[in-house]
N, C-alpha and C positions, 0 to 999 in steps of 0.2 A: 390564023395566028402564025406569024413567022417563027422560025427556029430561034432567032434572037429574042423575040418578045417572050417566048416560052421560057428560055434560059433566064431572062431578066426577072420574070415572075418567080421562078424557082429560087433565084438568089435573094429576092426580097423576102420570100417565105423563110428561107434559111436564116437570113439576117434577123428577122423578127424573133424567130424561135431561139436561136443561139444567144442573141443579146439578152433576151428576157431570162433565159436559163442561167447564164453567167452573171447577170446582174442580181438575180434573186439568191443564187447559191455560188458566190465567187469561190474559185479554187485558189488554194495557197494564200488564204487571207490571214494575216497576222504578222507579228514582228519576228524576225530571225536574229537572235542575240549574237550568234556567231558569224554574222555577215562579214565577208571580206570586202564588199563594195556596197554602197548605198547612195541613194539620191532622193531628193525631194522633188515633187512636181506640182506646179500650180497653173491652173487655167484661169486667169483673171476675168475672162469674159463671162464665165458662168459659175465660178467659185469652186470648181473641182480641185481637190488637194489629195495628194497621195505621197506615200513613202514607199520606195522600192528597196528591197533587201536581197542581196545576191551572195551566194557562196560559190566561189570559183575554186576548184581543186587544183592540186599541183600539176595535173595533166592538162590544165587549160580549158576544162569543161565546166559547165554549170552543174553543180551538184544539188543545189537547192535555190529556190527563188520564191519570194513572197512579197506581198504588199499589204498596206493598210491605208485607210483614209476614207474620204467621203466624196461623193460626186453623183452625177447623173448616171442613169443606167448604162449609157454608152461608155462612159469613162470607166466605170467599174468593170463592165463586161470586157472591154479591151484589155485592161490590166490583168484580168483573170485569164483571158486567152493568151496573152503574152507569157505569163508565168507557166501555163500549161505547155506551151510550145517550146520554150527555150531550155527547159531542164534536160540535161544530157548533151546539149549542143556544145561544140567548141566556141569559144568567145568570138573568133573571127567569123564564124557562120552566123552568129546572132547579130553581129555588127552589119553584115550584108543583109540580113533579114530586116533590120531597122531601116536601111536604105530602101529596100523593096517595098515594105509596108507604107512608109511615109510617102514615097513616090506615088504609089498606087492611090492613096487616099487624097493626096493634094493635087493629083492630075499632072504631076511633073513628068510622068512616064506615059508614053502612048500605049494603049491596050488594044489587042486584037479582040473585037467584039464577038468573034466566033469561038474564042478560046480564052475565057477570062482567067483560067488557071494556068496559063502558059508559063508564068514565071515562078510557079510554086510546085514543090514536090508534094506528094501525097500527104506527108507529115503536116504540111501547112494548109491543107485544104480548108479547115475551119476558118482560117483567117480571111478567106474570100468573103465570108459573111460580112466583114467590115466594109466591103465595097459599097454596101447599101447607104452608108453615111455620105457618100459623094453626092447623093441627091439632095442633101441638106447641108450646104456649105458651112453654116454656123456650127454644125455638130462635128465637123472634121477635126477641130481642135480638141474636142472631147475624146475622140477616138485615138488621137496621136499622143496624148499627154503621157501615158505610161511608156510609150516607145521613146519619147524624148528623155524621160527619166532614165531609161535603160542606157541610152547613149551617153548621158551625163555621168552616170555611175561608172561606166566602163572607161570614161576618159578622165575620171578623177576630178570632175568639176564640183567645186564647193557651193557655188551659187545654185539655187533651185532652178530646175529646168522649167521653162515656160513654153507655151504654144504661140507666143507672140513673136 
């Protein structure tokens, strides 16, 4: 087995384990009444729906983030991973993370197969598990829904974010 094949198997195992864990026990699930930003997200292809709530402090950092809604395991897990990851980040860094994650998942960014984590700091390592959805193109929209809602919320867009 080549080093790449072994790394790929490791990522798929991580993908399955993390997706199931976050789907069964989503982190930061529920409404935040004191949200400074919020957005709705809809994936018309498979019916995923979510609401994202964000509290940005005066220092420009995410103080709290939560979501509620329903959807497939990938959609719920991705939203849970998003909320876990961005709390404490400056808004600008989360916007850059939106670009990086959506590019990775949609294939818009070239990846070095020998170093799948090249664009991610240790803090974002769990997000690499989402790379597994690239093997299932119809599921990429499920994994990016929460990220599009984040982008929409930060840009004050009133129209629900979609994956279309």
